[in-house]
DSSP file (Angstrom, degrees, kcal/mol; ACC not computed):
  #  RESIDUE AA STRUCTURE BP1 BP2  ACC     N-H-->O    O-->H-N    N-H-->O    O-->H-N    TCO  KAPPA ALPHA  PHI   PSI    X-CA   Y-CA   Z-CA
    1    1 A X              0   0    0      0, 0.0     2,-0.1     0, 0.0     0, 0.0   0.000 360.0 360.0 360.0 141.5   -7.5   41.9    4.1
    2    2 A X        -     0   0    0      1,-0.1     2,-0.1     2,-0.1     0, 0.0  -0.378 360.0-118.6 -71.0 148.0  -10.0   39.7    2.3
    3    3 A X     >  -     0   0    0      1,-0.1     4,-2.0    -2,-0.1     3,-0.3  -0.357  31.3 -99.4 -82.4 171.0  -12.5   41.4   -0.1
    4    4 A X  H  > S+     0   0    0      1,-0.2     4,-2.7     2,-0.2     5,-0.2   0.843 121.9  56.6 -61.3 -35.9  -16.3   41.2    0.5
    5    5 A X  H  > S+     0   0    0      1,-0.2     4,-2.5     2,-0.2    -1,-0.2   0.916 108.1  47.4 -63.1 -42.3  -16.7   38.3   -2.0
    6    6 A X  H  > S+     0   0    0     -3,-0.3     4,-2.5     2,-0.2    -2,-0.2   0.897 112.5  49.8 -63.9 -40.4  -14.2   36.2   -0.1
    7    7 A X  H  X S+     0   0    0     -4,-2.0     4,-2.2     2,-0.2    -2,-0.2   0.918 111.9  47.2 -66.1 -44.0  -15.9   37.0    3.2
    8    8 A X  H  X S+     0   0    0     -4,-2.7     4,-2.5     2,-0.2     5,-0.2   0.923 111.9  51.1 -63.7 -43.9  -19.4   36.1    1.8
    9    9 A X  H  X S+     0   0    0     -4,-2.5     4,-2.7    -5,-0.2    -2,-0.2   0.940 111.1  47.4 -58.6 -48.1  -18.0   32.8    0.2
   10   10 A X  H  X S+     0   0    0     -4,-2.5     4,-2.4     1,-0.2    -1,-0.2   0.880 110.5  52.8 -62.3 -38.5  -16.4   31.8    3.6
   11   11 A X  H  X S+     0   0    0     -4,-2.2     4,-2.2     2,-0.2    -1,-0.2   0.934 111.3  45.5 -61.8 -46.6  -19.6   32.6    5.4
   12   12 A X  H  X S+     0   0    0     -4,-2.5     4,-2.4     2,-0.2    -2,-0.2   0.918 112.3  51.5 -64.6 -43.1  -21.7   30.4    3.1
   13   13 A X  H  X S+     0   0    0     -4,-2.7     4,-2.5     1,-0.2    -1,-0.2   0.903 111.6  47.0 -60.5 -41.6  -19.2   27.6    3.3
   14   14 A X  H  < S+     0   0    0     -4,-2.4    -1,-0.2     2,-0.2    -2,-0.2   0.875 110.4  53.5 -66.6 -36.9  -19.2   27.7    7.1
   15   15 A X  H  < S+     0   0    0     -4,-2.2    -2,-0.2     1,-0.2    -1,-0.2   0.896 111.2  45.1 -65.3 -40.5  -23.0   27.8    7.0
   16   16 A X  H >< S+     0   0    0     -4,-2.4     3,-2.2     1,-0.2    -2,-0.2   0.931  84.5 150.7 -67.3 -44.7  -23.1   24.7    4.8
   17   17 A X  T 3< S-     0   0    0     -4,-2.5    -1,-0.2     1,-0.3    -2,-0.1  -0.231  76.7 -18.6  52.3-127.5  -20.5   23.0    7.0
   18   18 A X  T 3  S+     0   0    0     -4,-0.1    -1,-0.3    -3,-0.1    -2,-0.1   0.445 113.6 106.3 -90.0  -2.0  -20.9   19.2    7.0
   19   19 A X  S <  S-     0   0    0     -3,-2.2     3,-0.1    -4,-0.1    51,-0.1  -0.255  75.5-126.5 -72.3 165.5  -24.5   19.4    5.7
   20   20 A X  S    S-     0   0    0      1,-0.2    50,-3.3    49,-0.1     2,-0.3   0.739  83.6  -1.9 -83.3 -24.9  -25.4   18.5    2.2
   21   21 A X  E     -A   69   0A   0     48,-0.3     2,-0.3    -5,-0.2    48,-0.2  -0.970  55.4-152.0-158.5 169.0  -27.2   21.8    1.5
   22   22 A X  E     -A   68   0A   0     46,-2.0    46,-2.9    -2,-0.3     2,-0.5  -0.989  14.1-138.9-148.4 143.8  -28.3   25.2    2.8
   23   23 A X  E     +A   67   0A   0     -2,-0.3     2,-0.3    44,-0.2    44,-0.2  -0.913  28.8 179.8-101.8 128.0  -31.1   27.5    2.0
   24   24 A X  E     -A   66   0A   0     42,-2.9    42,-3.1    -2,-0.5     2,-0.6  -0.935  26.7-132.1-127.5 152.8  -30.1   31.2    1.9
   25   25 A X  E  >  -A   65   0A   0     -2,-0.3     4,-2.6    40,-0.2     5,-0.2  -0.916  10.7-151.6-102.2 121.7  -32.0   34.4    1.3
   26   26 A X  H  > S+     0   0    0     38,-1.6     4,-2.3    -2,-0.6     5,-0.2   0.915  97.4  47.2 -57.1 -45.0  -30.2   36.7   -1.1
   27   27 A X  H  > S+     0   0    0     36,-1.0     4,-2.4     2,-0.2    -1,-0.2   0.903 112.1  48.5 -67.3 -41.8  -31.8   39.8    0.5
   28   28 A X  H  > S+     0   0    0      2,-0.2     4,-2.6     1,-0.2    -1,-0.2   0.912 112.9  48.5 -64.2 -41.6  -31.1   38.7    4.1
   29   29 A X  H  X S+     0   0    0     -4,-2.6     4,-2.1     2,-0.2    -2,-0.2   0.909 111.0  50.0 -64.8 -42.0  -27.5   37.9    3.2
   30   30 A X  H  <>S+     0   0    0     -4,-2.3     5,-2.5    -5,-0.2     4,-0.5   0.902 112.3  48.2 -62.7 -40.9  -27.0   41.3    1.4
   31   31 A X  H ><5S+     0   0    0     -4,-2.4     3,-0.8     3,-0.2    -2,-0.2   0.915 109.7  52.5 -65.2 -42.9  -28.5   43.0    4.5
   32   32 A X  H 3<5S+     0   0    0     -4,-2.6    -2,-0.2     1,-0.2    -1,-0.2   0.889 117.7  37.0 -60.0 -41.2  -26.2   41.1    6.8
   33   33 A X  T 3<5S-     0   0    0     -4,-2.1    -1,-0.2    -5,-0.1    -2,-0.2   0.370 107.5-124.6 -94.0   4.3  -23.1   42.1    4.9
   34   34 A X  T < 5S+     0   0    0     -3,-0.8     2,-0.3    -4,-0.5    -3,-0.2   0.933  70.9 118.5  50.3  52.5  -24.4   45.6    4.1
   35   35 A X  S   <S-     0   0    0     -5,-2.5    -1,-0.2    -6,-0.1     2,-0.2  -0.858  71.4 -84.4-136.7 172.3  -23.9   45.1    0.4
   36   36 A X    >>  -     0   0    0     -2,-0.3     3,-1.6     1,-0.1     4,-1.0  -0.493  35.7-119.5 -76.2 147.9  -26.1   45.0   -2.7
   37   37 A X  H 3> S+     0   0    0      1,-0.3     4,-2.3     2,-0.2     5,-0.1   0.800 113.7  67.1 -56.5 -27.6  -28.0   41.8   -3.6
   38   38 A X  H 3> S+     0   0    0      1,-0.2     4,-2.3     2,-0.2    -1,-0.3   0.814  94.4  57.3 -64.2 -28.0  -26.0   41.8   -6.9
   39   39 A X  H <> S+     0   0    0     -3,-1.6     4,-2.0     2,-0.2    -1,-0.2   0.890 106.5  48.3 -67.3 -38.9  -22.8   41.2   -4.8
   40   40 A X  H  X S+     0   0    0     -4,-1.0     4,-2.6     2,-0.2    -2,-0.2   0.922 110.3  52.1 -64.6 -43.9  -24.5   38.0   -3.4
   41   41 A X  H  X S+     0   0    0     -4,-2.3     4,-2.7     1,-0.2     5,-0.2   0.916 107.6  52.7 -56.9 -44.1  -25.4   37.0   -7.0
   42   42 A X  H  X S+     0   0    0     -4,-2.3     4,-2.0     1,-0.2     5,-0.3   0.927 110.4  46.6 -58.8 -47.1  -21.8   37.5   -8.1
   43   43 A X  H  X>S+     0   0    0     -4,-2.0     4,-2.7     1,-0.2     5,-0.6   0.922 114.0  48.2 -62.5 -44.3  -20.5   35.3   -5.3
   44   44 A X  H  X5S+     0   0    0     -4,-2.6     4,-0.9     1,-0.2    -2,-0.2   0.896 114.4  45.7 -63.9 -40.1  -23.1   32.6   -6.0
   45   45 A X  H  <5S+     0   0    0     -4,-2.7    -1,-0.2    -5,-0.2    -2,-0.2   0.790 124.7  30.5 -75.7 -27.9  -22.4   32.7   -9.8
   46   46 A X  H  <5S+     0   0    0     -4,-2.0     3,-0.2    -5,-0.2    -2,-0.2   0.727 128.3  32.8-104.0 -24.7  -18.6   32.6   -9.5
   47   47 A X  H  <5S+     0   0    0     -4,-2.7     2,-0.4    -5,-0.3    -3,-0.2   0.662 114.9  51.4-108.6 -20.4  -17.8   30.7   -6.3
   48   48 A X  S  <<S+     0   0    0     -4,-0.9     2,-0.2    -5,-0.6    -1,-0.2  -0.558  79.3 140.6-120.0  66.1  -20.6   28.1   -6.1
   49   49 A X    > > -     0   0    0     -2,-0.4     5,-2.2    -3,-0.2     3,-1.0  -0.569  64.9-107.1-106.7 166.7  -20.5   26.5   -9.5
   50   50 A X  G > 5S+     0   0    0      1,-0.3     3,-1.9     3,-0.2    32,-0.1   0.914 119.7  53.3 -59.1 -44.9  -20.9   23.0  -10.8
   51   51 A X  G 3 5S+     0   0    0      1,-0.3    -1,-0.3     2,-0.1    31,-0.0   0.628 107.0  53.1 -72.5  -8.6  -17.2   22.6  -11.5
   52   52 A X  G < 5S-     0   0    0     -3,-1.0    -1,-0.3     2,-0.2    -2,-0.2   0.348 129.0 -96.5 -99.9   3.6  -16.5   23.7   -7.9
   53   53 A X  T < 5S+     0   0    0     -3,-1.9    18,-2.3     1,-0.3     2,-0.3   0.719  85.7 109.6  96.6  22.8  -18.8   21.0   -6.6
   54   54 A X  E   < -B   70   0A   0     -5,-2.2     2,-0.4    16,-0.2    -1,-0.3  -0.959  45.6-159.2-133.0 149.5  -22.1   22.9   -6.0
   55   55 A X  E     -B   69   0A   0     14,-2.3    14,-2.9    -2,-0.3     2,-0.4  -0.987  14.7-154.9-121.9 137.7  -25.5   23.0   -7.5
   56   56 A X  E     -B   68   0A   0     -2,-0.4     2,-0.4    12,-0.2    12,-0.2  -0.913   8.0-171.4-113.8 139.9  -27.8   26.0   -7.0
   57   57 A X  E     -B   67   0A   0     10,-2.4    10,-3.1    -2,-0.4     2,-0.3  -0.997  17.0-139.7-128.8 127.0  -31.6   26.0   -7.2
   58   58 A X  E     -B   66   0A   0     -2,-0.4     2,-0.5     8,-0.2     8,-0.2  -0.654  12.8-161.0 -84.3 140.9  -33.6   29.2   -7.1
   59   59 A X  E     -B   65   0A   0      6,-3.1     6,-1.0    -2,-0.3     5,-0.1  -0.986  14.8-134.9-123.8 121.4  -36.8   29.2   -5.0
   60   60 A X        +     0   0    0     -2,-0.5     5,-0.0     4,-0.2     6,-0.0  -0.294  62.6  29.1 -72.8 156.1  -39.3   31.9   -5.7
   61   61 A X  S >> S+     0   0    0      1,-0.0     4,-0.9     3,-0.0     3,-0.8   0.140  84.2  66.1  83.7 161.0  -41.1   33.9   -3.0
   62   62 A X  T 34 S-     0   0    0      1,-0.2    -1,-0.0     2,-0.1    -2,-0.0   0.786 131.1 -46.4  62.2  30.2  -40.1   34.9    0.4
   63   63 A X  T 34 S-     0   0    0      1,-0.1   -36,-1.0     2,-0.1   -37,-0.2   0.624 103.7 -63.9  89.5  13.0  -37.3   37.2   -0.7
   64   64 A X  T <4  -     0   0    0     -3,-0.8   -38,-1.6   -39,-0.1     2,-0.2   0.996  61.9-157.2  77.5  68.9  -35.7   34.9   -3.2
   65   65 A X  E  <  -AB  25  59A   0     -6,-1.0    -6,-3.1    -4,-0.9     2,-0.4  -0.512   4.1-160.1 -78.2 146.6  -34.3   31.9   -1.4
   66   66 A X  E     -AB  24  58A   0    -42,-3.1   -42,-2.9    -8,-0.2     2,-0.6  -0.995   7.8-147.0-128.4 132.4  -31.5   29.9   -3.0
   67   67 A X  E     -AB  23  57A   0    -10,-3.1   -10,-2.4    -2,-0.4     2,-0.5  -0.886  12.1-165.3 -99.3 125.5  -30.7   26.3   -2.2
   68   68 A X  E     -AB  22  56A   0    -46,-2.9   -46,-2.0    -2,-0.6     2,-0.4  -0.957  10.7-173.2-111.2 122.3  -26.9   25.5   -2.5
   69   69 A X  E     -AB  21  55A   0    -14,-2.9   -14,-2.3    -2,-0.5   -48,-0.3  -0.928  24.4-124.4-119.9 140.0  -26.2   21.8   -2.5
   70   70 A X  E     - B   0  54A   0    -50,-3.3     2,-0.4    -2,-0.4   -16,-0.2  -0.566  35.8-119.0 -72.7 144.4  -22.8   20.0   -2.4
   71   71 A X        -     0   0    0    -18,-2.3     2,-0.7    -2,-0.2    -1,-0.1  -0.735  11.8-135.6 -91.8 133.5  -22.5   17.6   -5.3
   72   72 A X    >   -     0   0    0     -2,-0.4     3,-2.2     1,-0.1     6,-0.3  -0.793  12.3-147.3 -83.5 117.0  -22.1   13.9   -4.6
   73   73 A X  T 3  S+     0   0    0     -2,-0.7    -1,-0.1     1,-0.3     6,-0.1   0.685  97.5  56.4 -62.9 -18.3  -19.3   12.8   -7.0
   74   74 A X  T 3  S+     0   0    0      4,-0.1     2,-0.4     5,-0.0    -1,-0.3   0.532  85.2 105.7 -87.4  -6.6  -21.0    9.4   -7.4
   75   75 A X    X>  -     0   0    0     -3,-2.2     4,-1.3     1,-0.1     3,-0.9  -0.601  65.9-146.8 -80.7 127.1  -24.2   11.0   -8.5
   76   76 A X  H 3> S+     0   0    0     -2,-0.4     4,-2.5     1,-0.2     5,-0.2   0.816  99.2  64.3 -60.9 -30.5  -25.0   10.7  -12.3
   77   77 A X  H 3> S+     0   0    0      1,-0.2     4,-2.7     2,-0.2    -1,-0.2   0.856  98.7  54.7 -61.8 -33.6  -26.7   14.2  -12.1
   78   78 A X  H <> S+     0   0    0     -3,-0.9     4,-3.1    -6,-0.3    -1,-0.2   0.945 108.1  47.2 -63.4 -47.5  -23.3   15.6  -11.2
   79   79 A X  H  X S+     0   0    0     -4,-1.3     4,-2.8     1,-0.2     5,-0.2   0.935 114.3  47.0 -60.7 -46.5  -21.7   14.2  -14.3
   80   80 A X  H  X S+     0   0    0     -4,-2.5     4,-2.8     1,-0.2     5,-0.4   0.911 113.4  48.8 -61.8 -42.0  -24.5   15.4  -16.5
   81   81 A X  H  X>S+     0   0    0     -4,-2.7     4,-2.4    -5,-0.2     5,-1.2   0.923 112.1  49.1 -63.0 -43.6  -24.4   18.8  -14.9
   82   82 A X  I  X>S+     0   0    0     -4,-3.1     5,-0.7     3,-0.2     4,-0.6   0.937 115.6  43.2 -61.7 -47.1  -20.7   19.0  -15.4
   83   83 A X  I  X5S+     0   0    0     -4,-2.8     4,-0.7    -5,-0.2     5,-0.4   0.954 126.8  27.2 -65.3 -50.4  -20.9   18.0  -19.0
   84   84 A X  I  X5S+     0   0    0     -4,-2.8     4,-0.8    -5,-0.2    -3,-0.2   0.829 127.3  37.7 -91.3 -32.8  -23.8   20.1  -20.1
   85   85 A X  I  <5S+     0   0    0     -4,-2.4    -3,-0.2    -5,-0.4    -2,-0.1   0.908 121.5  40.9 -84.2 -44.0  -23.8   23.1  -17.7
   86   86 A X  I  <<S+     0   0    0     -5,-1.2    -3,-0.2    -4,-0.6    -2,-0.1   0.890 120.8  41.7 -71.4 -38.8  -20.0   23.7  -17.4
   87   87 A X  H  <<S+     0   0    0     -5,-0.7     3,-0.4    -4,-0.7    -3,-0.2   0.950  83.0 171.9 -78.4 -49.0  -19.2   23.1  -21.0
   88   88 A X     <  -     0   0    0     -4,-0.8    -1,-0.1    -5,-0.4    -2,-0.1  -0.307  59.0 -48.9  72.0-159.1  -22.0   24.9  -22.8
   89   89 A X  S    S+     0   0    0      1,-0.1     2,-0.3    49,-0.0    50,-0.3   0.700 127.6  36.8 -87.8 -22.1  -22.1   25.4  -26.5
   90   90 A X        -     0   0    0     -3,-0.4     2,-0.4    48,-0.1    45,-0.2  -0.967  65.0-168.0-130.2 148.5  -18.5   26.8  -26.8
   91   91 A X        -     0   0    0     43,-1.5    46,-0.1    -2,-0.3    47,-0.1  -0.934  10.6-149.0-141.2 113.7  -15.5   25.7  -24.9
   92   92 A X     >  -     0   0    0     -2,-0.4     4,-2.3     1,-0.1     5,-0.1  -0.377  28.4-115.6 -74.6 160.3  -12.2   27.6  -24.9
   93   93 A X  H  > S+     0   0    0      1,-0.2     4,-2.3     2,-0.2     5,-0.2   0.889 116.9  54.1 -63.5 -38.7   -9.0   25.7  -24.5
   94   94 A X  H  > S+     0   0    0      1,-0.2     4,-1.8     2,-0.2    -1,-0.2   0.926 110.1  46.3 -60.6 -45.3   -8.3   27.5  -21.1
   95   95 A X  H  > S+     0   0    0      2,-0.2     4,-2.4     1,-0.2    -2,-0.2   0.886 109.1  55.5 -66.4 -39.0  -11.7   26.4  -19.8
   96   96 A X  H  X S+     0   0    0     -4,-2.3     4,-2.8     1,-0.2    -1,-0.2   0.936 107.3  50.0 -56.5 -47.6  -11.2   22.8  -21.1
   97   97 A X  H  X S+     0   0    0     -4,-2.3     4,-2.3     1,-0.2    -1,-0.2   0.883 109.4  51.5 -61.0 -39.6   -7.9   22.6  -19.1
   98   98 A X  H  X S+     0   0    0     -4,-1.8     4,-2.1     2,-0.2    -1,-0.2   0.924 112.2  45.6 -63.1 -44.6   -9.7   23.9  -15.9
   99   99 A X  H  X S+     0   0    0     -4,-2.4     4,-2.7     1,-0.2    -2,-0.2   0.919 112.2  51.0 -66.2 -43.3  -12.4   21.2  -16.3
  100  100 A X  H  X S+     0   0    0     -4,-2.8     4,-2.4     1,-0.2    -1,-0.2   0.901 109.0  51.5 -61.6 -40.6   -9.9   18.5  -17.0
  101  101 A X  H  X S+     0   0    0     -4,-2.3     4,-2.8    -5,-0.2    -1,-0.2   0.927 111.2  48.0 -60.1 -44.9   -7.9   19.5  -13.9
  102  102 A X  H  X S+     0   0    0     -4,-2.1     4,-1.9     2,-0.2    -2,-0.2   0.916 111.6  49.5 -62.7 -44.2  -11.0   19.3  -11.7
  103  103 A X  H  <>S+     0   0    0     -4,-2.7     5,-2.8     1,-0.2     6,-1.2   0.888 113.7  46.1 -63.9 -39.0  -12.0   15.9  -13.2
  104  104 A X  H ><5S+     0   0    0     -4,-2.4     3,-1.7     3,-0.2    -2,-0.2   0.926 111.1  51.7 -68.9 -43.9   -8.5   14.5  -12.5
  105  105 A X  H 3<5S+     0   0    0     -4,-2.8    -2,-0.2     1,-0.3    -1,-0.2   0.841 110.8  48.6 -61.0 -33.2   -8.4   16.0   -9.0
  106  106 A X  T 3<5S-     0   0    0     -4,-1.9    -1,-0.3    -5,-0.2    -2,-0.2   0.365 114.3-120.0 -89.0   5.5  -11.7   14.3   -8.2
  107  107 A X  T < 5S+     0   0    0     -3,-1.7    -3,-0.2     2,-0.2    -2,-0.1   0.783  78.7 125.1  61.8  29.6  -10.5   11.0   -9.6
  108  108 A X  S   <S+     0   0    0     -5,-2.8     2,-0.3     1,-0.2    -4,-0.2   0.812  80.4  19.8 -83.3 -34.7  -13.2   11.0  -12.3
  109  109 A X  S    S-     0   0    0     -6,-1.2    -1,-0.2    -9,-0.2    -2,-0.2  -0.940  86.2-117.5-129.3 156.7  -10.6   10.6  -15.0
  110  110 A X     >  -     0   0    0     -2,-0.3     4,-2.4    -3,-0.1     5,-0.1  -0.375  30.0-107.1 -85.3 168.7   -7.0    9.5  -14.8
  111  111 A X  H  > S+     0   0    0      1,-0.2     4,-2.3     2,-0.2     5,-0.1   0.875 122.3  52.2 -61.9 -37.7   -4.0   11.6  -15.7
  112  112 A X  H  > S+     0   0    0      2,-0.2     4,-2.2     1,-0.2    -1,-0.2   0.919 109.6  47.8 -66.1 -43.8   -3.6    9.5  -18.9
  113  113 A X  H  > S+     0   0    0      1,-0.2     4,-2.5     2,-0.2     5,-0.2   0.896 111.0  52.5 -63.2 -40.0   -7.2   10.1  -19.9
  114  114 A X  H  X S+     0   0    0     -4,-2.4     4,-2.9     1,-0.2    -2,-0.2   0.929 109.5  48.7 -60.0 -46.2   -6.7   13.8  -19.2
  115  115 A X  H  X S+     0   0    0     -4,-2.3     4,-2.5     2,-0.2    -2,-0.2   0.883 111.0  50.2 -63.1 -39.4   -3.6   14.0  -21.4
  116  116 A X  H  X S+     0   0    0     -4,-2.2     4,-2.4     2,-0.2    -1,-0.2   0.942 114.1  43.3 -65.1 -47.6   -5.4   12.2  -24.3
  117  117 A X  H  X S+     0   0    0     -4,-2.5     4,-1.9     2,-0.2    -2,-0.2   0.930 114.2  51.6 -63.4 -45.0   -8.4   14.5  -24.2
  118  118 A X  H  < S+     0   0    0     -4,-2.9     4,-0.3    -5,-0.2    -2,-0.2   0.917 111.8  46.9 -57.6 -45.4   -6.2   17.6  -23.8
  119  119 A X  H >< S+     0   0    0     -4,-2.5     3,-0.9     1,-0.2     6,-0.2   0.914 111.9  49.5 -64.5 -43.8   -4.1   16.5  -26.8
  120  120 A X  H 3< S+     0   0    0     -4,-2.4    -1,-0.2     1,-0.2    -2,-0.2   0.810 120.1  36.0 -66.7 -30.0   -7.1   15.8  -29.0
  121  121 A X  T 3< S+     0   0    0     -4,-1.9    -1,-0.2    -5,-0.2    -2,-0.2   0.166  89.9 126.3-112.0  17.4   -8.8   19.1  -28.2
  122  122 A X  S <> S-     0   0    0     -3,-0.9     4,-1.7    -4,-0.3    -3,-0.1  -0.133  76.2-103.4 -71.0 169.8   -5.7   21.4  -28.0
  123  123 A X  T  4 S+     0   0    0      1,-0.2     5,-0.1     2,-0.2    -1,-0.1   0.875 123.1  52.6 -59.8 -38.2   -5.2   24.6  -29.9
  124  124 A X  T >4 S+     0   0    0      1,-0.2     3,-0.7     2,-0.1    -1,-0.2   0.881 108.4  49.3 -67.3 -38.6   -2.8   22.8  -32.2
  125  125 A X  T 34 S+     0   0    0      1,-0.3     2,-0.3    -6,-0.2    -1,-0.2   0.824 114.5  45.7 -69.9 -30.8   -5.3   20.0  -33.0
  126  126 A X  T 3< S+     0   0    0     -4,-1.7     2,-1.7     2,-0.1    -1,-0.3  -0.427  71.4 165.2-110.9  56.4   -8.1   22.5  -33.8
  127  127 A X    <   +     0   0    0     -3,-0.7     2,-0.3    -2,-0.3    -3,-0.1  -0.569  39.3  99.0 -77.7  88.9   -6.2   24.9  -36.0
  128  128 A X  S    S-     0   0    0     -2,-1.7     5,-0.1    -5,-0.1    -2,-0.1  -0.917  81.7 -42.4-158.2 176.7   -9.1   26.8  -37.5
  129  129 A X     >  -     0   0    0     -2,-0.3     4,-2.2     1,-0.1     3,-0.3  -0.159  60.7-112.7 -54.5 145.8  -11.1   30.0  -37.0
  130  130 A X  H  > S+     0   0    0      1,-0.2     4,-1.8     2,-0.2     5,-0.2   0.863 108.8  43.8 -48.2 -57.8  -11.8   30.9  -33.4
  131  131 A X  H  > S+     0   0    0      1,-0.2     4,-1.5     2,-0.2    -1,-0.2   0.866 113.9  50.5 -66.4 -35.6  -15.6   30.6  -33.1
  132  132 A X  H  > S+     0   0    0     -3,-0.3     4,-2.5     1,-0.2    -1,-0.2   0.921 108.8  50.9 -68.2 -42.5  -15.7   27.3  -35.0
  133  133 A X  H  X S+     0   0    0     -4,-2.2     4,-2.8     1,-0.2    -1,-0.2   0.863 108.1  51.7 -67.7 -34.7  -13.0   25.6  -33.0
  134  134 A X  H  X S+     0   0    0     -4,-1.8     4,-1.9    -5,-0.2   -43,-1.5   0.874 111.4  48.7 -68.2 -35.7  -14.7   26.5  -29.6
  135  135 A X  H  X S+     0   0    0     -4,-1.5     4,-2.2   -45,-0.2    -2,-0.2   0.943 114.8  44.3 -64.0 -48.9  -18.0   25.0  -30.9
  136  136 A X  H  X S+     0   0    0     -4,-2.5     4,-2.9     1,-0.2     5,-0.3   0.903 111.6  53.5 -63.8 -42.1  -16.2   21.9  -32.1
  137  137 A X  H  X S+     0   0    0     -4,-2.8     4,-2.6    -5,-0.2     5,-0.2   0.912 109.6  48.7 -60.1 -43.3  -14.2   21.6  -28.9
  138  138 A X  H  X S+     0   0    0     -4,-1.9     4,-2.2   -49,-0.2    -2,-0.2   0.940 114.7  43.7 -63.3 -48.2  -17.4   21.8  -26.8
  139  139 A X  H  X S+     0   0    0     -4,-2.2     4,-2.0   -50,-0.3    -2,-0.2   0.923 116.1  47.3 -64.5 -44.5  -19.3   19.1  -28.8
  140  140 A X  H  X S+     0   0    0     -4,-2.9     4,-2.9    -5,-0.2     5,-0.2   0.911 111.7  50.2 -65.1 -42.3  -16.3   16.8  -29.0
  141  141 A X  H  X S+     0   0    0     -4,-2.6     4,-2.9    -5,-0.3     5,-0.3   0.919 109.5  50.9 -64.2 -43.5  -15.5   17.1  -25.2
  142  142 A X  H  X S+     0   0    0     -4,-2.2     4,-2.4    -5,-0.2    -1,-0.2   0.930 114.4  44.3 -58.6 -45.5  -19.1   16.4  -24.3
  143  143 A X  H  X S+     0   0    0     -4,-2.0     4,-2.3     2,-0.2     5,-0.2   0.926 115.3  46.5 -66.9 -45.3  -19.1   13.3  -26.5
  144  144 A X  H  X S+     0   0    0     -4,-2.9     4,-2.6     2,-0.2    -2,-0.2   0.937 115.9  45.2 -62.7 -46.8  -15.7   12.0  -25.3
  145  145 A X  H  X S+     0   0    0     -4,-2.9     4,-2.7    -5,-0.2     5,-0.2   0.913 112.4  50.2 -66.8 -42.6  -16.4   12.6  -21.7
  146  146 A X  H  X S+     0   0    0     -4,-2.4     4,-2.2    -5,-0.3    -1,-0.2   0.921 113.9  45.8 -60.9 -43.7  -19.9   11.0  -21.8
  147  147 A X  H  X S+     0   0    0     -4,-2.3     4,-2.1    -5,-0.2    -2,-0.2   0.922 113.5  49.3 -64.1 -45.0  -18.5    7.9  -23.6
  148  148 A X  H  X S+     0   0    0     -4,-2.6     4,-1.7    -5,-0.2    -2,-0.2   0.913 112.8  46.5 -61.4 -44.8  -15.6    7.7  -21.2
  149  149 A X  H  X S+     0   0    0     -4,-2.7     4,-1.7     2,-0.2    -1,-0.2   0.862 110.2  52.5 -70.6 -35.9  -17.8    7.9  -18.1
  150  150 A X  H  X S+     0   0    0     -4,-2.2     4,-1.5    -5,-0.2    -1,-0.2   0.906 108.2  52.4 -63.0 -40.1  -20.3    5.4  -19.5
  151  151 A X  H  X S+     0   0    0     -4,-2.1     4,-0.6     1,-0.2    -2,-0.2   0.873 107.5  51.7 -63.6 -37.0  -17.4    3.0  -20.0
  152  152 A X  H >< S+     0   0    0     -4,-1.7     3,-0.7     1,-0.2    -1,-0.2   0.864 106.3  54.5 -67.4 -35.5  -16.3    3.5  -16.4
  153  153 A X  H 3< S+     0   0    0     -4,-1.7    -1,-0.2     1,-0.2    -2,-0.2   0.843 103.0  57.2 -65.5 -33.1  -19.8    2.7  -15.2
  154  154 A X  H 3<        0   0    0     -4,-1.5    -1,-0.2     1,-0.3    -2,-0.2   0.690 360.0 360.0 -72.5 -18.8  -19.8   -0.6  -17.1
  155  155 A X    <<        0   0    0     -3,-0.7    -1,-0.3    -4,-0.6    -2,-0.1   0.490 360.0 360.0 -74.1 360.0  -16.6   -1.8  -15.2
């Protein structure tokens, strides 16, 4: 049997359907599923992320509405969100691999480009203390990806 997080995620996905976005009330959703609002927060934070193709906007008042929008892969805001929100100030090698897989699957980068970035930012390439290498990996990945994507726009 699916857990409550899976059920909430599927409900939200069905609610969005073919639309570009949906407004939901965290409190109403929690009441509907007889769960705490923090459970809704958990689903929103882990299942509706930029790297999964969604942007969330909080709207104050009226019980805390949240707008969940599907990301248009051709939208420059998506690329900026992916680079700056997903990567952050530190980037583990595991997280780098997840992002690269997503970019390749969405045809934003090629398999060859993925391999080059992966090789340049691997654990072996950044053989140094833990916290420093994650900082360097994040900065380097943002710069490489931004340059690569700008070059694709020029074509």
